[in-house]
N, C-alpha and C positions, 0 to 999 in steps of 0.2 A: 666419602673416602677420607676426608680430612681427619676425622677422629681416629680411624684405624691407623692411618699413616703416621700420626704424630705421637700417639700413646705408645708406651714401652711396656713389654710383657716379659715375664720370667719364663725361660724354657729349660727343660732338662730332658732332651730327647737322645736316645742312643742311635747308633748306626742301624738303619733298618730300611726296608723297601721305600722308595721315593714316594709312592702314592700314599703310604701310611703316614709318613711325616708331613706331607702337604695337608692331609685331612686334619692332622693333629693341630697344626698351626691355625688352620681355618676355624677349628672348634675353639681354640684358646682365644683368638682375637675377635671372633664373631664376624669374620670377613667371608667373602665368597670367592672360591678358587675354582677355575675351570681348566680342565685338561683332558686330552684324549687318552684313553687307557693304553692304546698301543704305543703312544709316544713315551710313556714312562715305564712301560712293562720291562722288567729285567734290570732296571736301574736302581742303584742304592743311594740313599741320602747320607751325608756325613752327620756325625753327632752335632747337636745344637744345644749349647749350654750357655746361659747368661741372659742379659736383658737386651731385647731388640724391639724396634718398631716393626710393624707388620711387613712392610715392603722389604726391609733388610733381612728379616727372618726367611722369607721365601727365597730371596736371592742367595742366601747362605746355603740353603738346601739344594739349589740348582747349580751351584758352583761345580764346574768340571763335567757336567752332564751333557753339554752341547745344547741345552735348552735355554730359552730366554724368557723373561717375564715382561708382560705389558699390563697396563691398567686402562680399563675402559672408562669412558666419560661417566658411566653409571657407578663407578667405584669397584667393579669386579676385577679380580686378578686373573690373568690368562697366561697359561704356560704354552709357549710357542715352540714348535720344532723348527729346526733350521729351514728357512724359507728359500726355496729355489724357484726361479721363474724360467719357464720354458723359452725356447727360441721364438723368434717372430712368427706369429700365427699359431703358436702352441697354446691355445686357449680353450676354455670350456664355459659353461654357464651354470649359474646357481638359480634353482627354482625352489620356491618355498611356499608354505601355507601356514598362517597363524590363526588359531582358534582358541576359544576359552577351554579350560581344562576339561569341563564336562561335555564339550562338544555341542553345546546349545546354540552357539552362534560364532560366526567368523569375526575376527578382530580387524575391522577396517580402520585405516589411518595409523597403524602401528609403524614406527620408524625403525627401519632395518639398516644396520651399518656393517660394513666389512672393516674390522678394526685395523687390519694391516694396511689397507689402501685408503681408508677414509671415505670410500664410496658409500652413498646412501640412496635409499629408495623408500617408498611407503607401500604398505599393503593396500590393495584395492578393496572394493566393496565386498568381495568374497574372501578376503584375507590372503589373497595370492600376491606374491612379490617375485621379482625377477631381476637378476643381473645378467645381461645377455653376453657379456664378453669379459671373462676374468682369466688371467694367466694361470696355467696349471700350478697347483700347489696346495698347501694347507692354509685354511683361513679360520678366523674366529668371527662369528656373527653375533652382533649385539642387537637385541630387539627390545625397544622401550615403548611403553604404552601407559599414559597417565592413569593411575588407578591400580596398576599392578607393579610388582617388583621387576626390575630389568632382568631379562632372560639372556643368557650367553650360551652359544652352541658352536662347537667346532665342526668343520666340514672340509672334506678333501675334494679338490677339483682336478679331474684328469682331462687331458687334451681331447678335444673333439666330442665331448659328451656332456650331458646335463647332470649336475649333482642336485638331488632333491632332498628336502628336509621338511618334516612335519613338526611344528612347534606349538606347544600348549602354554598359554599364559595363565598364571595364577595357580599352578599345579601345587597341591599339597597345602600344608598349614600356613604357608606364607601369603596366601591369597588375601587381598584387601577386599572385603565384601562391600559392594556398593549396589544400590538398587534405586528404582524410581527416578526422581529428578536428578539425583546425584550421578547415577549411571548415564543419564542422558547428557549431562554436562561433560562427563568424562569422554563419551563418544565424540561430542562436538569439539571439545578442546584439542583432542588428538588430530582431528581432521584439519582444524585451523593451523595447528603447529606445523604440520607437514605440507601445507599448501604452498603453491608457488607465487601467490599474490596475497594482498591484504583482503581478508574475508572474515565474515562472521558466520557461524554455523549454528543452527538449531536442530537438535537431533531427537529421534525417538530413544526411549530407554532400552535396556537389554531385552525387555519382553515385547518390544514393538509398540509400546504405549506412547502416544504423542499428545502432550498437554496442549489444550486449546481446541475449541470447537471448529474454528475456521482458520485458514492460513493467515489471514490478516491479524487475527487475535494472537496467534503464535509469534508473530513478528513484532508485536507492539513494544516489547521491552528490550529490543536490541539497540545498542548505541547508534545514534545517527538516523534512526528509523522512527517515523511517526505514521499514523494511518488516518484515512478518511472514513468516517462512519456513514452508513446508510442513514439518510435523513429521517427515515421512518422507523426502521427496526433497531438502529443503533449498532448493528453488526459492522465489523470491519469490511470494507469493500475494496479499497486500494491503499497502497502505501506510498509515502513520501520519503525518499532517501536523500539525506544530506541537503534538505531544503528544496529539492527539485520535485515538481509535481509528477503524478503517475505517467503522464505522456512522455516524460523524459527518462523513464526507467523501462527495463525489459523484464518480462516475467515469462518463464518457461516451465513446462511440466514434462519431465522425462525428455528434455531436449527440444520440445515443440513449443512454439509461441502459442499462448492461449487464445482461443477464438473469442470474438465479441458477438454476443447473440443478437443484438438489435440491428446489426449490419451497417451501422453508421459510425461508431466510435472507434477509439484506439485502445483505451484502457480496459482490460478484461476485468469483470467483476469477480473478486475472489470469494465472495460471501457464500456462494452456492457450492464451492468445492470443499468438502469436509475432509478432516485430517486423519481419518482412521487408519489408512494404510500408508502414511507418509514415513519415509525413512529419515529424511532430513531436508532442511531448507538452507541453501547457501546464498548469502548476500555478498557478492563480489564488489568491493568498492574500488579496486584498481583492476583494470582490464588487460588481459593478455591478447596478443594478436588473434588467437583462436576463438576469442569470445565476441559475442554480438556487439556491434558498434553503437546500438541505440541506448546503451546503458550509461548515459551521461551522469545520472544520479547513482545508479547501481544496477547490476544484473542479479536478478533473483531466480534461482534455479530450484525447483521442487522435484524431489525424486521419491518414487515409491519404493517400498521395502522389497528386497529380493526374496523370492520363496526359498532360495538356497541359503538364505541367512536366517531362517527360522528353524526351530527344532524339527526333527524328522517327521513327527506327527504333531500337529498343532491345531488347537481350536480355542477360540476366545469369544465370549459373549458379554455384552455390556448393556446396561439399562440405566438411564438417568432422567430425572425430572427436575424442572425448575419453575420458579414464579417470582413475582415482585408484588409490591403492595398495590392496593386499589385496582387490581385486575389490569395493570399496565402490561404485564407479559406473563405468558405461560409457555413452557417448553418441555417437550418430551423427545428423548432420543433413544434409539435402540440400534445396536450394531452387532455384527458377528463376522468373524474371520476364521476360515479353515485353510490349512496348508499342509503339504506333505512333500517329502523328497523320495524319489524312487530310483530304481536302477541298481546294478550291482555295487556301484560306488556312490550311491545317493547323489548322482550327478544330474538328475533331472528333477526340477521342482515346479510345483504349481500352487497358487494361492488364490483365494477369492474372498473379497470383503464386501459387505453390504452395510450401508448405514441409512437409517430412516430417521428423519427429524420432522417433528410437527411443532410449530410454534405460532403463537398469536401475540401481537404487540399492538399497543396503542401509544400515541403521543399527542401532546397538545403543544402548540407553538403560537407565537405572536410575532407580528412585524408592524412597524410603524412608519409613517411619513412624519418627520419631525422638522420643525424650524428652530434655528438656533439664534436666539436674541429677539427681544421684543421690539428692537429698533434697527434700522439700517442707517448708515451714515449718509449725509447728503451727497448728491452727485458732484462731479468736478466743478460745476458752475454754481455750487452752493445751494441748489434747490432740492427739496425733498421728493425727488421723482423716482428713486430706485424702488422697484417692486419685488426684487428677488436678490438673494445673496450672490447670484450669478453676475450682478452688476458691479459687485465690489472687486477691486483689483485682486487678481489671483495670488499676489504675493502677500496680501494682508492675512492676518491670522485672527480667528475668532477668540475673544469677543471683539466685534467691530466697533462698538461704542463702549467707552470706559464704564465698567461696573455692570454692564448688561450681559451677564454670562448664563442666563437661564435658557432652558429649552422647552418647546411647546409641541405637543403631539397634535397633528391635524387629522391623521387618519390611522385607524387601528384595524389590522387584519388578524383575526384569530383562526387557527387551523386545527382541525380534529382529524386524526388519521387512525385507521384501524386496518391492520394487515394480518391475514391468516395465510400461513404458508406451510406446505409440506415439501420436503426435499428428500429425494432418493439418490443416493450416491453408491456406485458399485465399481469395484476394481477387480480385474482379473489379470494375473501375472503368471507367465511361464518362463522358465529359464533352463537352459540346457548347456552344461559344461561338456561340449562335444568331445573334447580331448584337452590335453594340457595346453594346446596352442589356440583353441577356438572356444568362444563362448557366445551364445545367442540368447537374447531376452526379448520377450514380447509383452507389452502392456496395453491394456484397454481400460479406459476410465469413462464412466458415464455418470453425469450429474443432471438431475431433472428436478426442476422446481415448479410447483404449482402454487401460484400466488393470487390471492383475492384481496383487492385493495379498495377501501372506501376512504374518501377524504372530503371534507367540506371546508371551504374558506369563506369566512364571514367578515365582510368589510363594512365599516362605518366611518364616514368622514364628515367633519364640519370644517369647511375649507376657508380658514382665515387667510387674509391677504395683507400685504404691506401697502399702506396708503397714508397720505397726510390727513389726519383727523382734524376737521374744522374746530376752531376754538382753542386748540392747544399749541404746543410748540411746533415750529415748522420742521417736522422730522417725519420720516416714513416709519409708521408704526404698524406692527402686526395686530390685526383686529378682525373680529367676526362680524360681518355686516348683518344688521337686523332690518335693513330697509326692504320694502316690498320688492319682490322679483329677484332677490339675491341668489336664489337657487344654490345655497351654500351647503345643504345637507345631501349626503349620498349614502345609499345603503345597497349593497349587492352581495349575492351569495353564489358561490360556484361549487356545485356538487359533482363528484366524480365517483364512478363505480366501475371497477375493472375485474370481473370475476374470472377465476381459473386461467389467468395468464400463464403461459408455459414458457419456460426457458430451459433449453437443453444444451448440454455440452458433451461432446464425444471426442475422445482422442485415442488414436491407434498409433503405437510406435513400435518399431522393430530396431533394436540395437545389437550390433555385433562387434566382436573384437577377435582378431586373428593375429598370431605372432609367428614369425618365421625367422629364426636367428636374431639378427639385430633389427629386424623390421617389425613394426606393429601397425596393423591396418584396422582402423575403426570406422564403422559405417552406420548410418541411421537412415531409415525411411519412415515417414510419418504422415498421418492425415488427421486433421482436427476440424470438427464441424460444430458450429454454434448456431442455434436458432432461437427465435423468440416469436410467440404468437399471442395476439390478443383478439379474441373472438367477439367480445361485446364490451368495448371500452367506451363507456357512456359519460358524457359531460352535460351539465345543465347550468347555464349562467343566468341567474335571475337578478333583475335590477329594478329599483323603484324609479318612477319618473323624477324629474328635478323637484326638490322640496325646499321651500323657503324656511330659513331659520328665523324664529321669533323668540322674544324674551320668555314667552310662556313655556317654552320647551326646555329651559335651563334653570338649574338650581341657583339660588343666590350666590353660592360659593363659586360659581363659574365666573362671576364678575371680579376682576382684579381690584382689590380694595384700594390700592394706591393709585391706580390709573382710572378707575371708574367705568371701565368697559370690559367686554370679554376679549381677552387676547387669544385664548384657545379653549375649545369646549372641554378639554381634558384637564385644564389648569396647568400649573407649572409641573414639569416632569421631575420626579425624584424617585430614588430607589430603583430596584430591578424587577418589581412586580409588574403584572400586566396592567397598563393604564385603563381606567374606566371613565367614560364620558359622564359629565355632571348633568345628567338629564332629569327632568321631572317625570312624573307619571304620564303626563300628556306627551312628552317627547318620546318616551319608550313606546307608548301606544302607537304613535305615528310610524316609527321605523319598523315596528313589528306587525304591521297590518298586512295579512296575507293577501288581501284584495289588491294590493299595489304591485304584486309580482305576477307578471303575465307571460305565459309561454307563447312565443310567436316565432316566425321564421328567423333562423339564425340564433335562436336562444340556446340551442345545444345540438349535439350530434351523437351518434353511435358509430364507432369506428371498428373495423376489422383490419388489423394490421399484421404484417409478417416481416421478419428480418432474418437474414442468415449471413454467416461468414464461414467460408471454407478455406482451409489452408493446407497446401501440399508441400512437403518438405523432403529434401534429400541432402545428406551431409556425408562427406567422406574425408578422411585424413590418413596420411601415411607418415609414420615417424621412424627415423633411422637413428638408432643408438650408436653413434659413431665411436665414442670412447677413445678419441685420439687427441692426446694433449689436453688442452683446456676445453675442446669442443665436446660437449656431452651428447647432444642430439640435434638433429634437424627435422623439422616437422612441416609438412605442407598440407593444405586442406582446401576444400571448396564446399560451398553451400548454395542451394537454390531453394527459394520459397515463393510459392504463388499464393496470393491471398485474393479472394473474391468476396465482395460485399454486395448484398442485395436487400432492398426493402420495398414494401408496397403498402398502400393503404386504401381501403374502400370505405365510403362514408354514407350514412343515412342521416338526414337532417330532420330535427324537430320542426314542426310548424303548427299552425292553428292560431287561435286567439282566445285563450282561456286563462283566467287567473287561478292561482293555487287555491284560493278560497272557493271558487266556483267548481273546481275539480274535487273538492272535499278533502284536500290534503292539509292536515292541521299542523300548526307550529307548536314546538315544545322548547323548553329552556335548553340552551346549549350546555356543554359539559365542562364549563370552567370550574365548577366546584371540585372536580377531580384533582385540581392542582391548588385548591385552597382559596380560590377567588370568590369573594362575596360582593354583593352590591351590583353585579352585572346582570341585567335583565334582558339580554339578547335572547330572542327565540328564532327558531328555524325548523325546517323539516328534520325530523330525527333520522338516524341511520336506517332504522327499520322501515319508516314510512317511505323514504326515498327508494330503497331497494324493492319494496313491495310494489311501488308505482312502476318501476322499470320491468319487474317480472310480470306484471299484469297490464302492460301498457295498451294492449288490445281492448281492455275494458273501458278505455277513456276515448270515446269517439271524437271529443273536441280536440284531441291531440293528433296531429297528422305527421306521419313519417314519410319523408320523400327521399328516395335513393338519389344520390348525386352521381351523374354519369362521370366515370373516370376521365381524366384529361388524356388527350392523345399522347402516347409515349410513356404513360405512367408506369406500365408494366415492363418498360425497357430500362428502368433506372438501375444503376449498379456501378461498382468500382472494381477495377482489377489492378493489383500490384504485382509486379515481378521483381523479386529481389535476388541479386547475384552477389556472391561474396567469394573471395579467395584470399589466402594468407600464406605467409611463410614465417615460421617461428623457429628460433634456435636458442640453445642454452650453452653458456660458457661457465666453466668452474675454475676459479683461481683460489685454491685453498678453501677457506671458509666462505668465500664470496661467490655467489651464483648470480649470473646475469641472464635474464630471459628477455628476448626482444625480437622484433620483426616488424612487418608491415601488413596491413589488411586493406584490401580493395573492396569497395562496395559500389554497386550500381542498382538503381531503382528506376523502373519504368512504371508510370501510372497512367491509367485511362479511366475517366469517370463520366458517366452520363446521368444527369439529374434534371428534374423539372425545375424550371425557373418561372416564378409567378409572383405577381404583386399580391399583397394582402390588404383587405379593408375590413375594419371592425367599427361598427357604429350603426346609426339608422340606415337601413337598407333601402335602396331605390325601389319605388313601387313596381317598376318594370321587372325587377328581379324578385318580386314576391313580398316586398315590404318587410316589416318587422325590425328586429334589432339584433346585431351580432356579427358573425363572420359571413361575408357575402361570397359563397362558394361559386355562384354562377359567374360573378365578375372574375374570380380567381381562375376558373377554368377557361374563360374567354381569352385571357391573356397568357395562358400557360404555354411554354415551349420547352422541348427537350434540348438540352445543351450538352454537348460532348466536348471534353477538354482533356488534354494530355500534358504530361510533364515528365522530365527525366532528370536524374541527378547521379553523379558519381564522385567518389572521393578516395583518396589514399590516406590511410591512418597509421602513422608510425607509433610504435609503442615499445618502451623499454622499462623493465622492472629489475630490481635487485633484491636479493636476500642475503644478508650477512649473518651466518649462524655462528655466533661466538661459542655457543655450545648447543646441545640438543634443545635446551630449554630457554636460551636467551637468543632472540632473533631480532635483527633490525631489517626493516623492509622500506622500500621506497620505489619511486618510479615516475615516469611521465607517460601519458597516453592521450591520444586525440580521439574525440568522439563528435558525433553530429546529431542534430535534431532537425528533421525535415518538416517543412510546412505542410499542413494538410492541403489537399488539392482544392478545397473550397476557398482557401486563402490565396490561391494562385489564380483564381478565376478573374476574368476581366468583365464579368457581368455585375450589374447592380441589382440588389434585392430591395424592393420598395415595400414598406409597411406603413399604412395610414390608420392611426387609431383616432377616430373622430369622436372622442369622448374627452371632456375636460378632466385632466389628470394633474395632480400636484407634481410639478417638475422643477428643474433649475430656474426656469423663467416664470414661475408662478403656475396658475391653473390654466392649462391650455391643451388643445388637441396636439397630438404628436405625429410628425412625419419622420420616419427613419429611412435612411438611405445607406445601405451597407454594400460595399464593393470589395472585391478581391484586388490582388496586386500581382500581375504576371511576372514582375521583375523581382519578386522576393528571392532572397538567397537563403540557403540552409544555415542554421546557427551552428557555429563551430566552437567546440570547447577544448581548451588546453587544460589538462588535468595534471596536477602534481600531488603526490601522496608520500607521506613519510610516517613510519610507526616503529615503536619498540615494544616487544612482547617478552614477558618472562613467565614461564610456566612452572608451577610447583605443585606436585601431587595433582589433585583435581582442583586447580585454581590457576588464576592468571592475573598478572598486572600488565595492562596494556595502555599505552599512551600514543596517540597518533594525531596527525594534522593533515589537512588537505587545503588545496587552493585551486580554484577553477576560474578561468578567464574565458568569458563567452563573447565571441564576436558575432555580429549580425543578429542579436537577440530580437525576436519577434515582439512587436508592441503595436497597440492600437494607435491610430492617428485620427482623432476626432476633429471634425470641422463643423462645429455647431453654428447655426444661423443660416440666413438666406444664401450665403455664398456657396453652400453645399449644393444648391440647385444648378450651379453653373454648367456642369457637364452631364446633366441627367435629363433624359427624355421621359416625361411622365406619361402614363397610359392615357390614350384618347378616350376618356370616360368622364361622365358628369361628376364623378367623385373628385376630379382635379380641374374643374372648370368654373369654380365660383361657389358662393354661399348656396345652401347651408353646408357645403363641403369645403374642400381645400380651395383657397382663393389665391391664385398665383400673383395677383396684383397687390395683395396685402399679406405677404409671408410673415410679417412680424407678429401676426395674430396666432401663430403656430410655433411650437417648439420643434425646430428642424434639426435633426441629429444625423450628421453624416460621418462616415468613418471607413477607413481602409487600413489593413495591416501594413506596416513598414518595418524595415530592418533598422534598428537603432544605429546611429552613427557612432555611438560611444560604446566601448566595451563594458560589459557587466562582470562583476566579480563576486565570488562567494568563497569564503574560507571558514575553516572551523577547527576545533580541537575536540578530540574524542578520548575519553578515558574509561577504563573498565577495571574493576577489582573484584576478584572472587577468591574466597579463602574458606577452607573448612577448618574449624577449630578442633582438629583431632588431637591436639596436644593437651587439651583440657582433660581433667580426670573424670572418669565414670560417665554418667549420663550426659554431662556437658560436652563431651567430645562429639556429639551429634550435631552441634550447632554449626552454622555457616552463614556467610554473608555474600551477597552479590550486589554490586553497585556499578552504575554507569552514568556518565554525564557527557553531554555534548553542548558545546558552545559554537554557534554559527553566526557569522556576520556576512551580510550580502550588501551589494550596492549596485544600483542600476539607475538609468535615466528614464524619464517619461515625459513625453510631449503633451502639451495641453493647448487647446484652441479656445481663446476667449472671444465669444461671439459679441460681447459688448465692448470690445476694445474701441477707444476713441478713433475717429477718422484720422488717417495718416499715421497711425501707430500700428506696429506689427501685432497681430493677434495670436502669435505663436509664442508659447513659453515652454521652457524645458526645466524640469526639476531633477536635481541630482541627489545621490546618496540615499535613494529609496530602497528598502528591503524587498526581496522577492515576496510575492503573494504566498501565503500559507507556510512561510518559513519561520519556525520558532527560533528565537535567539538562544533560549535555554531549554533543555529537556533532559530527562534522566529518570533513573529508577534506583531505589534502595530496597533491597529485599533481605529479610531474615529467614533462613530455612533451618529445618531440623530433620535429620535422617538417622534414625536409630531405633532399635527394638521393633522393627516392622512399621514404624510410623514415618511418614514423609510429608512435611508441611512447609508451606511458603507463605509469608505475609509480605506483600509488595506494595510500596508506595511509589507512584509514578507522577511526574509533573511535566508540564509543557507550557512555556510562557506564551503570552498573547502573540498573535500573528496578524500581519496586514492582510485584509481581505480585498480591499479596493482603495486605491489612492484617489483622493479628492483634494484639490487645493484648499487654501484658506483654513487649514487645520481641521478639516472636516472629513478626514479619511475614516474608512470603516475598518474596525479591528475585531478579530475574534478573540474573546477573552481566554486567558490561560486556563488549562485544565489540570485538575489534580484528582487522582484516583487512589483508593486503597482497596486492595483485593486480597483474599485469603483462599488458599487451597490446602486441604489436608486430606491425606489418604492413609489407610491402615491396611497392611497385609496381614490377614488373619493367621497365616502360617508363614512367618518370615523366611523359613528355610526353603520352601518350595515356591512361595509367592504366587500361588495359584488363585487365591481368593483375595479380592481387594474391594474395599468400600471407600468412598470419598465424598467430600463435601466442599462446595465452592461458594464463596460470597464475593460479589463484585460491587464496585461503586459504593463502598461502605460509608463514604463521606457524604452521600447524598440521600435525601428523602424524597417522597413523592412530590413535595412542593418545591424542590430544589431544581433550578434549570440545569440541564446538562450542557447545552451549547448556547453561548450568549455572544451578542455583538454590541459594540459600543462605538459611538461617534462623539468626539470631544468630551469623553468621560461619561456620557449619558447612555444608559441601556436603551437600545432601539429594537432589539430582536432577541428571541430566546426560544429554545425547544426543551420541553419537559419529557424525559424518557422513562420516568418512573423511579429513578433512584436505585436503591439497593435491590440486588437480585441474588437469589439463592438457588443452589442446585445440590442434589444428592444423587449418588449413583453407586452402582455395584458392578463388579466385573469378575468373571470366573474363567480360568484357563485350564485346558486339559492337555 
């Protein structure tokens, strides 16, 4: 408007009809003038001669006509007839519908304003909008939608009736043509702009295409959102919002909480839900009273595309294939969608989408047990008696001895995974616009994954210990004993094969909306079912007997040149490659001898397991559009959800007494060369050999399969949750300021029945069959069914504000309260006992482990006070957004470990030989075991997390020619958290407290820095995006003494390019994707570090490429 208003133009217009003069000024100035024909009919305009700016010229023409001039926020000039308001109660309603000019789709999220009153509303998913109570008179509607010129329309409202209007955006030559990713961003930004809270939206484009194979992939580049990868496939499974893990977020599909297939967890796996029929994903970062209370991090709402929002007859088919180097992954996807609208007014629609995906992935990973420092400081009395870093004061920081900052690997575990999966996803949607006042929609989603998993974990250890070496300085030194009987070498292999495991998710939802005058009634009924079944989940754990380390087994380079002895069999740790032991040919021959590996009782088992989760949901709300003074509306609602979790397992145990060599099962080199490792001579059963053994196990009479009788009550296990919620929400409007607030009430009743049993792993009692492994007979002997209940309720106040300085400049903020409830197992007063009677490197050296884990019936739910503030400026298809948040969490759940014999104080051990002395647990000498006790507690200190989020999107349409297709998208999030953690020091001196508290720790998995910078191009039928994303390192697990575990930061470079063969119709599309371009097959994808040393990594294969084609009819 500014350029038109300030520039001056020369006019020479005679006396003539008013409408003709108005159009002449509009043509001369390039402005937009809106008037009703009947308002100017019969009126004449005076002569207009001289130089005038646009506004003055129009006012000169209207002088003496009784008409007035107003200017909309979009810069349009509107001729208004004299406005008269009826008497009290003399009102009507305005109903409207906004669609694209070609009728191909409705325009959801369009902002509609009554110019004269300033009232605003937004078009819903079907493009419908409604002002329920407007005084009779003539009005001007202004409709704005980013990506289209502002539309202005006059309308007359008569008392007691509805005034209806059909509006077409982008009609004629003025249309701004957008497609592909740019149209998707236009849709998303309009929905964000008109929302009542701080949210981010990811939308399908105008043709219903949704970028991203899975939901988590689509979310990965949103500010403040990071995602967890499947440890095998690399697919996104869950999302982390604002530094809070998936259990602190809520994910819904068409209003329903997603079910969990295994029947035990809380966080639904998103990787099996494919994105072909998605309309949009909304991440609400500030919560209204009407929204779920569990979204402390954020509420993620996934909505499928309405069949009434597709063309009248629609069909789309898509095919894509992908792969990566060295056979790490292969991917094939085929999908199709058909839809149609029917009825005299096309008011009934139905659509069906099917997506089939077949993919195979491999990965290689390693993990280590590492010791930090070749020496330990002397004990408090000056003697070299410390045998583990656990004996060092927890407040000390590595290196413990000046200059001794090296690390030494004691044990290496290499893992090889191969997953083949097929996923079938189907969506059926039906929607009926029954009348202007009622809409019904039904959605059914089915996702079924058939997954075959093979993995093998190969572990080799040469267990160096800290001790005072005779003849040297009096200091505790890390060394590998070569004395006879040292039993320092360990080698074991764990094989796992789980063929055709099925995971199924079904959701049924019915949504309805009915309006009657100023009342709007919204209702939802839904059912969601998740199930998981494993018919033949086999594991085989093979272990050599204790092996002595001798000098003949190690290369000369294994001996530290400066110290004269072997500190660690792998040498000093350096770099990020997989460490390889410095073994001689004799050493490799020893640990690779298949005659040392024997199948006995407890060696392995074949499980048949099932799990299920059923959710029943009912939700109703009633909104009264009051429209009296500042009070805009009052809304009340209620929700009920029942969730039932069940799981069961039946087991067959391996038995016999036969070595792998005797069974004729050969060893082959493991697959480390796939990631570029040379010099590793590990051998094991190949994938083909192991699977063939299981498939033909009846041909091996030396192997005995013994069914395990289920424990009493095993089939009665399950959990039931009943969740009740009610809320009241209201909105107040003070000029440009909107206040939305209210309170939400929640109540949860839980009841869980689970088997409680002790676990023993190690040499099995002869009375229980002998052998080595898990003693299931002992487990069943002491199993009991325990039923526990819990209840919680809370009132959650929430208030948000939106200050709309203009349609495109919005300031938002607010406060809301949310809660996170402990899982019922954390509330249990039972103790779970696990005795691992195998010498394992641990905090106190190489010892058997006794774990004592208890619940805490006195746990309180964590309560979070959330504060949010943001500023948003929208321009064309672009945004500048800057926001900040602060969360203060009281009663944060944390572990409370009590290592050492003191953990036994309140525990009754099973009356079994396993706990009555050597060669098992010896209660009279507990110092010979690492005893780890723990129970969850509420932190006495509040935890905080705050952050700053920024987003910038701009299309460079001001550039000339082909360059006008360029654009940029960038977002950045800085997050800072602080919490306390308690630590129990088992080696604390007598008379000194063993409890330490550490402050200022970040949340686990919370990156301090994350963001994306993307360059896109959208012109001439081409649509491409090159995106660089980064995420800084995160804390994985806090450990005192400077030995915490960190996940290394991640950087990715991804490319997506698509071309519409016919840019006019956009019916034919080909595309190409390349992901993880910064990584090769020998580059780790996920890495962990301790004290700056790499201790763990996973190789997912690096660069992946896809090519696909789509056709639309």
